[in-house]
C-alpha positions as CSV (number, residue, x, y, z in Angstrom):
1,X,156.7,-133.0,54.4
2,X,155.4,-129.5,54.2
3,X,157.3,-127.2,51.9
4,X,158.9,-124.4,53.8
5,X,159.2,-121.2,51.9
6,X,162.8,-120.0,51.7
7,X,163.3,-116.6,53.2
8,X,163.2,-113.7,50.7
9,X,166.6,-112.2,50.0
10,X,167.2,-108.9,51.6
11,X,166.8,-106.0,49.2
12,X,170.0,-104.4,50.2
13,X,172.6,-106.9,51.4
14,X,176.0,-106.0,49.8
15,X,178.9,-104.0,51.1
16,X,179.7,-101.9,48.1
17,X,182.3,-99.1,48.2
18,X,182.9,-96.7,45.3
19,X,181.5,-94.0,43.2
20,X,179.2,-94.5,40.2
21,X,179.3,-91.7,37.6
22,X,175.7,-91.9,36.6
23,X,174.3,-90.2,33.5
24,X,170.9,-89.4,34.9
25,X,168.1,-89.3,32.3
26,X,165.4,-86.7,32.2
27,X,162.0,-87.4,33.8
28,X,163.2,-88.8,37.2
29,X,164.4,-87.2,40.4
30,X,167.9,-87.6,41.6
31,X,166.7,-89.7,44.5
32,X,164.8,-92.0,42.2
33,X,167.9,-92.5,40.1
34,X,169.9,-93.1,43.3
35,X,167.4,-95.8,44.4
36,X,167.5,-97.5,41.0
37,X,171.3,-97.7,41.2
38,X,171.2,-98.9,44.8
39,X,168.8,-101.7,43.9
40,X,171.0,-102.7,41.0
41,X,174.0,-103.1,43.2
42,X,172.0,-104.2,46.3
43,X,174.2,-101.7,48.2
44,X,173.7,-101.3,51.9
45,X,174.6,-97.6,51.9
46,X,174.3,-95.1,49.2
47,X,173.9,-91.3,48.6
48,X,174.3,-88.9,45.7
49,X,176.4,-85.7,45.5
50,X,174.3,-82.9,44.2
51,X,170.7,-83.0,43.1
52,X,169.5,-82.6,39.5
53,X,166.0,-81.5,38.7
54,X,163.8,-84.1,36.9
55,X,164.0,-81.9,33.8
56,X,167.8,-82.1,33.9
57,X,170.1,-84.9,32.7
58,X,173.8,-85.5,33.1
59,X,176.4,-86.3,35.6
60,X,175.2,-87.5,39.0
61,X,177.9,-89.0,41.2
62,X,176.4,-91.8,43.3
63,X,178.4,-92.8,46.3
64,X,178.3,-96.3,47.8
65,X,179.5,-97.5,51.3
66,X,182.7,-95.8,52.4
67,X,182.5,-93.4,49.5
68,X,179.5,-91.7,51.0
69,X,182.0,-90.0,53.3
70,X,183.2,-87.8,50.4
71,X,179.7,-86.8,49.2
72,X,180.1,-83.5,51.1
73,X,183.3,-82.7,49.3
74,X,181.7,-83.4,46.0
75,X,178.9,-81.1,46.9
76,X,181.5,-78.3,47.3
77,X,182.8,-78.8,43.8
78,X,182.3,-76.4,41.0
79,X,180.2,-77.7,38.1
80,X,179.5,-77.1,34.4
81,X,176.2,-77.2,32.5
82,X,174.8,-76.9,29.0
83,X,171.5,-75.1,29.1
84,X,168.9,-74.1,26.5
85,X,167.1,-70.9,27.5
86,X,163.7,-70.2,26.0
87,X,163.0,-66.5,25.9
88,X,159.6,-64.8,25.9
89,X,157.9,-67.0,28.5
90,X,158.3,-67.1,32.3
91,X,157.1,-70.1,34.3
92,X,156.4,-70.6,38.0
93,X,159.2,-73.1,38.3
94,X,161.6,-71.3,36.0
95,X,161.8,-74.4,33.8
96,X,159.7,-76.1,31.1
97,X,157.9,-78.3,33.7
98,X,156.1,-75.2,35.2
99,X,153.1,-73.2,34.2
100,X,153.6,-70.1,32.1
101,X,152.9,-67.1,34.3
102,X,154.1,-64.2,32.1
103,X,155.0,-63.5,28.5
104,X,157.0,-60.7,26.9
105,X,158.1,-60.0,23.3
106,X,161.7,-61.1,22.5
107,X,163.7,-58.3,21.0
108,X,165.4,-58.9,17.6
109,X,168.7,-59.8,19.2
110,X,171.8,-60.8,17.3
111,X,174.6,-63.0,18.6
112,X,176.9,-60.1,19.4
113,X,174.2,-58.4,21.5
114,X,173.5,-61.7,23.4
115,X,177.2,-62.3,24.0
116,X,177.7,-58.7,25.4
117,X,174.8,-59.1,27.9
118,X,175.9,-62.6,28.9
119,X,179.4,-61.4,29.6
120,X,178.1,-59.2,32.4
121,X,177.3,-62.4,34.4
122,X,180.9,-63.5,34.7
123,X,182.6,-63.5,38.1
124,X,181.5,-63.0,41.7
125,X,177.9,-62.1,42.3
126,X,174.8,-62.7,44.5
127,X,171.8,-64.8,43.5
128,X,168.4,-65.2,45.2
129,X,167.5,-68.9,45.2
130,X,164.2,-69.8,43.5
131,X,161.1,-70.8,45.5
132,X,161.1,-74.1,43.7
133,X,164.2,-75.4,45.4
134,X,165.1,-77.9,48.2
135,X,166.3,-75.2,50.6
136,X,164.4,-75.1,53.9
137,X,162.4,-72.4,55.6
138,X,160.8,-73.0,58.9
139,X,161.5,-76.7,58.6
140,X,159.8,-77.1,55.2
141,X,161.3,-77.3,51.8
142,X,160.8,-74.2,49.7
143,X,159.2,-76.2,46.9
144,X,156.6,-77.5,49.4
145,X,155.7,-73.9,50.3
146,X,155.6,-72.9,46.6
147,X,153.2,-75.7,45.8
148,X,150.9,-74.3,48.4
149,X,151.0,-70.9,46.8
150,X,153.3,-69.4,49.4
151,X,156.3,-67.1,48.7
152,X,158.8,-66.3,51.4
153,X,161.9,-64.0,51.5
154,X,165.1,-65.8,50.6
155,X,168.5,-64.4,51.4
156,X,170.8,-63.8,48.5
157,X,173.8,-66.1,48.3
158,X,177.3,-65.5,46.9
159,X,178.1,-67.5,43.8
160,X,180.8,-67.4,41.1
161,X,180.4,-67.8,37.3
162,X,183.8,-69.0,36.1
163,X,182.9,-69.0,32.4
164,X,179.8,-68.6,30.3
165,X,179.8,-69.2,26.5
166,X,177.1,-68.6,24.0
167,X,176.8,-71.7,21.9
168,X,173.8,-70.9,19.8
169,X,171.3,-68.0,19.2
170,X,168.2,-69.2,17.4
171,X,165.5,-67.0,18.9
172,X,163.5,-67.6,21.0
173,X,166.2,-70.0,22.1
174,X,169.7,-69.3,23.4
175,X,172.1,-72.1,24.2
176,X,174.8,-71.6,26.8
177,X,177.6,-73.5,28.5
178,X,178.2,-72.4,32.1
179,X,180.9,-73.2,34.6
180,X,179.9,-72.1,38.1
181,X,180.4,-72.5,41.8
182,X,178.4,-74.7,44.1
183,X,175.0,-73.3,45.0
184,X,174.4,-71.7,41.6
185,X,170.9,-72.1,40.3
186,X,170.9,-72.2,36.5
187,X,167.2,-71.5,36.4
188,X,167.7,-68.2,38.3
189,X,170.7,-67.4,36.1
190,X,168.6,-67.9,33.0
191,X,165.8,-65.7,34.3
192,X,168.3,-63.0,35.2
193,X,169.9,-63.1,31.7
194,X,166.5,-63.0,30.0
195,X,165.6,-59.9,32.1
196,X,168.9,-58.3,31.0
197,X,168.1,-59.1,27.4
198,X,164.8,-57.2,27.8
199,X,162.4,-60.1,28.1
200,X,161.6,-63.1,30.3
201,X,162.7,-66.7,30.0
202,X,163.0,-70.1,31.5
203,X,165.1,-73.3,31.2
204,X,164.0,-75.5,28.4
205,X,166.8,-78.1,28.5
206,X,169.6,-78.6,31.1
207,X,172.4,-81.1,31.2
208,X,175.2,-81.3,33.8
209,X,178.5,-81.9,32.0
210,X,181.0,-81.9,34.8
211,X,181.6,-82.0,38.5
212,X,185.1,-80.6,39.0
213,X,186.1,-83.4,41.3
214,X,185.9,-85.6,38.1
215,X,187.8,-83.3,35.8
216,X,187.4,-84.1,32.1
217,X,183.7,-84.0,31.8
218,X,180.9,-86.6,31.6
219,X,181.6,-87.7,28.0
220,X,185.3,-88.3,28.9
221,X,184.4,-90.5,31.9
222,X,181.7,-92.4,30.1
223,X,184.3,-93.5,27.5
224,X,186.6,-94.7,30.3
225,X,183.8,-96.6,32.0
226,X,182.7,-98.3,28.8
227,X,186.3,-99.3,28.1
228,X,186.6,-100.8,31.6
229,X,183.3,-102.6,31.2
230,X,184.5,-104.2,28.0
231,X,187.6,-105.7,29.6
């Protein structure tokens, strides 16, 4: 009797409903992290609620099955980040993954001076999205155009900075914690703050701490999930 090979199991074959609060590591895209989680659960349907750049780590809600219906609501949520800004160097992507395109001396700033400047960025304001973003122009992602050396006009968008705290001043680095509305680009915020401080800058480290739909912060939820996993 000839052996008949058994059919290979389907890659995604489970009805999974729920939200995974994933602590995305650095070095991979949000979509790559989503696909890894989806393969782990073999979930038929999955999506994430709010992209994080490969440079960034932290809270990435991954929605499975019926929970994908609330992804849009999560995208609307306010968020909080911890960011290390490196002053004196501007990059083409506004973060540490880009190429340095400009340098400028960093003034001898003390903590009080930094806090006074940072305080100006509280509240309602407008922000021009960076070229290296997933927004579309003429059917193409802006980052695709940027990689081709193109720059296009981008309309300013209204954002809100709910709170911004200076955690550390160790020049050329300044560490901040920012709570902000949806649609806020921390890379652009850092560039704007650096300019106001009399220099240039980019994001060296970025971590998302909170999506307000999950109040309490990433560390709080990770403790709960670990406790549940141990039961």
